[in-house]
C-alpha positions in Angstrom: 17.7 7.1 7.1 16.2 5.3 10.0 17.1 2.2 11.9 13.5 1.4 12.7 12.1 -1.6 10.8 8.6 -0.2 10.9 7.7 3.0 9.1 5.2 3.8 11.9 8.0 5.0 14.3 9.4 7.4 11.7 6.1 9.1 11.3 5.5 9.0 15.1 8.8 10.8 15.8 8.1 13.4 13.1 4.6 14.1 14.4 5.8 14.5 18.0 8.7 16.8 16.9 6.4 19.0 14.8 3.7 19.2 17.6 6.4 20.0 20.1 7.6 23.0 18.0 4.0 24.1 17.4 3.1 23.9 21.1 6.2 25.9 22.1 5.3 28.6 19.5 1.7 28.7 20.9 2.9 28.9 24.5 5.1 31.8 23.6 2.4 33.7 21.8 -0.2 33.2 24.6 2.3 34.4 27.2 3.2 37.6 25.2 -0.3 39.1 25.5 0.5 40.9 28.7 1.7 44.4 28.0 2.4 47.2 30.4 2.2 50.9 29.3 4.8 53.3 30.4 4.4 54.0 34.2 1.9 51.1 34.6 2.5 48.6 37.4 2.0 44.9 37.1 -1.0 43.5 39.0 -0.8 40.6 41.4 -2.5 37.4 40.4 -3.7 36.5 43.9 -1.2 33.6 44.3 0.6 33.8 47.6 3.3 31.7 49.3 4.4 31.8 53.0 2.2 34.8 53.5 4.4 37.5 52.0 5.4 36.1 48.6 3.1 37.1 45.8 3.0 36.4 42.0 2.9 39.4 39.7 1.6 39.3 36.2 4.7 40.7 34.6 5.3 40.6 30.8 8.0 38.2 29.7 11.5 39.7 29.6 12.6 40.7 26.2 15.9 38.7 26.4 13.9 35.6 27.3 11.5 36.0 24.4 14.4 36.5 22.1 16.2 33.3 23.2 12.9 31.4 22.9 12.4 32.6 19.4 16.0 31.7 18.5 15.4 28.2 19.8 12.3 27.8 17.6 14.2 29.1 14.6 17.0 26.7 15.3 14.6 23.8 15.6 13.0 24.6 12.2 16.4 25.1 10.6 17.6 21.8 12.0 14.6 20.0 10.7 15.3 21.5 7.2 19.1 20.8 7.2 19.2 17.5 9.0 16.9 14.4 9.2 15.3 15.6 12.4 11.9 14.5 11.1 13.2 11.0 10.2 10.8 10.2 7.3 11.4 13.5 5.4 14.5 14.4 3.4 16.9 17.1 4.4 18.7 19.8 2.5 22.2 18.5 3.3 21.3 15.0 2.4 23.0 13.9 5.6 22.6 10.6 7.3 24.6 8.7 9.9 25.2 5.8 7.5 26.4 8.2 4.8 28.8 9.9 7.2 30.2 6.6 8.3 30.7 5.5 4.7 32.5 8.7 3.9 34.8 8.4 6.9 35.5 4.7 6.0 36.3 5.7 2.4 38.7 8.3 3.6 40.4 5.9 5.9 40.6 3.2 3.2 42.1 5.7 0.8 44.7 6.6 3.4 45.7 3.1 4.4 44.8 1.0 1.3 48.4 1.1 0.0 49.6 -0.4 3.2 46.9 -3.1 3.1 47.8 -3.8 -0.6 51.5 -4.2 0.4 50.7 -7.0 2.8 48.0 -8.5 0.7 50.7 -9.5 -1.8 52.5 -11.6 0.8 51.3 -15.0 2.1 50.0 -15.2 5.6 53.1 -16.9 7.2 55.3 -14.1 5.8 52.9 -11.4 7.1 52.8 -13.1 10.4 56.6 -12.6 10.7 56.4 -8.8 9.9 56.4 -6.8 13.1 54.5 -3.8 11.7 51.9 -6.1 10.2 51.6 -8.1 13.4 51.0 -4.9 15.4 48.3 -3.9 12.9 46.7 -7.3 13.2 46.8 -7.2 16.9 45.0 -3.9 17.0 42.3 -5.3 14.8 42.1 -8.3 17.1 41.8 -6.1 20.1 39.0 -4.2 18.4 36.8 -7.0 17.0 37.8 -10.3 18.6 38.5 -9.9 22.3 34.8 -9.8 23.1 34.7 -13.6 22.5 38.3 -14.8 22.5 39.6 -12.6 25.2 42.5 -10.1 25.2 45.0 -13.1 25.5 43.2 -15.0 22.7 42.7 -18.0 25.1 39.0 -17.9 24.7 36.3 -18.9 27.3 33.6 -21.4 27.6 32.1 -21.8 24.1 34.8 -19.7 22.5 37.9 -21.4 21.2 41.4 -20.8 22.5 43.5 -19.5 19.6 46.9 -20.0 21.2 47.0 -23.7 21.3 47.4 -26.2 18.5 43.8 -27.5 18.6 41.6 -26.3 15.7 38.0 -27.2 15.0 38.2 -26.3 11.3 42.0 -26.5 10.8 44.8 -24.1 11.6 46.3 -23.6 8.1 46.3 -20.1 6.6 43.5 -21.0 4.2 41.4 -22.4 7.1 41.8 -19.3 9.2 41.0 -17.0 6.2 37.9 -19.0 5.4 36.8 -18.8 9.1 37.2 -15.0 9.1 35.7 -14.4 5.7 32.7 -16.7 5.9 32.2 -17.3 9.6 31.4 -20.6 11.2 28.2 -22.2 12.6 28.9 -25.0 14.9 26.0 -27.2 15.8 25.7 -30.3 18.0 22.2 -31.9 17.8 20.3 -32.6 21.0 20.0 -36.3 21.8 18.4 -36.1 25.2 14.9 -37.0 24.0 16.1 -39.8 21.7 18.6 -41.4 24.1 17.0 -40.9 27.5 18.8 -40.0 30.7 20.6 -43.4 31.2 21.8 -43.7 27.6 23.1 -40.1 27.7 25.2 -40.8 30.8 26.5 -44.0 29.2 27.6 -42.1 26.1 29.2 -39.3 28.3 31.2 -41.9 30.2 32.5 -43.4 27.0 33.6 -40.0 25.8 35.4 -39.5 29.1 37.1 -42.8 28.7 38.4 -42.1 25.1 39.5 -38.6 26.2 41.9 -40.2 28.8 40.0 -38.9 31.8 40.2 -41.2 34.8 36.8 -40.0 36.0 34.5 -42.5 34.2 32.4 -45.4 35.1 33.7 -48.5 33.2 30.3 -50.2 33.0 28.6 -47.2 31.6 31.4 -46.5 29.2 31.2 -50.1 27.9 27.4 -49.6 27.2 28.1 -46.1 25.7 30.6 -47.5 23.2 27.8 -49.0 21.2 25.8 -45.7 21.2 28.8 -43.8 20.1 29.5 -46.2 17.3 25.9 -46.1 16.0 25.3 -42.3 16.3 28.2 -40.2 17.3 30.8 -41.7 15.0 29.0 -40.2 12.0 30.5 -36.8 12.9 33.3 -37.5 15.4 34.6 -40.6 13.6 34.9 -44.1 14.8 38.0 -43.3 16.8 36.5 -40.1 18.2 39.2 -37.9 16.7 36.7 -35.6 15.0 36.3 -34.1 11.5 37.7 -30.6 10.8 35.7 -30.3 7.5 32.5 -30.0 9.6 33.9 -28.7 12.8 33.3 -31.9 14.8 35.8 -31.7 17.7 38.4 -34.3 18.6 37.1 -36.1 21.7 40.3 -37.9 22.5 42.4 -35.0 23.7 42.3 -32.7 26.7 40.9 -29.7 24.8 37.2 -28.9 25.6 35.2 -26.0 24.2 32.5 -26.2 26.9 34.2 -28.3 29.6 35.2 -31.9 30.0 33.4 -32.9 33.2 30.7 -35.6 33.1 28.0 -33.1 33.9 29.0 -30.8 31.1 29.3 -33.6 28.6 25.8 -34.9 29.7 24.5 -31.3 29.1 26.1 -31.2 25.7 24.6 -34.6 24.6 21.2 -33.8 26.1 20.6 -30.3 24.9 23.1 -30.0 22.0 25.2 -26.9 21.2 24.8 -24.0 18.8 27.6 -21.5 18.4 28.2 -18.9 15.7 31.4 -17.2 14.5 30.4 -14.1 12.5 31.7 -13.5 9.0 34.0 -10.5 8.7 34.8 -10.2 5.0 32.1 -7.7 4.1 32.6 -5.6 7.2 36.5 -5.5 7.3 37.4 -6.1 3.7 40.1 -8.4 2.3 43.1 -6.3 3.5 42.1 -6.2 7.1 41.0 -9.8 7.1 44.4 -10.8 5.7 46.3 -8.9 8.5 43.9 -10.4 11.2 44.4 -13.9 9.8 48.2 -13.4 9.9 48.0 -12.3 13.6 45.9 -15.3 14.6 48.3 -17.5 12.7 51.2 -16.0 14.6 49.5 -16.9 17.9 49.2 -20.5 16.8 52.8 -20.6 15.6 54.2 -19.2 18.9 52.5 -21.9 20.9 53.3 -25.0 19.0 
């Protein structure tokens, strides 16, 4: 198996590997020509350093030759037993992917009964189980902290999972769907269509309905019409969003990218594109169920 998408690199690596072994064998053979008869002394080659140091044309030491030969034998054996030549098969049929699948299968066989035990329970019940919660937390710390943080409070562009604000809903079925299928949140770019002034007007209207005091009333009044004509299609006429499509509520204090005028202007001008990967195929139903229960418990504890 090879991770390269082009077959060229597999053949390139195989060619370099074979040529490397051939060259080492040739080097060894050419350097073994010098032989000294019993009682014969090695001749100097004429190379001198610092006046007194001279190079002698001595034969290669036997132990060194033996080690070199063993190295070549090991290389050929490795190419035969393992996929050292990438594009060719190997006697053991070994591959990194195959070894990984074997280890995963062993782990699944060992822990599957435990996963099945919790899979029979609904997510709120699993969330209350200390052992299950600890398992879910370990899964979270392995796969989720890179985006959501060790405390699950997220970062710019990555949702806080400990509050009560959910883009797609915080019910067990919503969390399961998010983990299983992933999410792709997109906000279109309106900078070219609106122009700079209209963008700022819309941003000030969003600030106004969010309850922020930092808005320009004249701009907000003009932006209301733009919001009604364009933005309400996703965020609703009242700006409270739409969880079915992941359109955020703009009337609260929760912001995924920030709630300053500059950030809102940036969002309207350039749009946003954020992806939550799907975990069903990678983790499997049992682990996703435990992970969903852990995330649910974070939400419950911060209501």
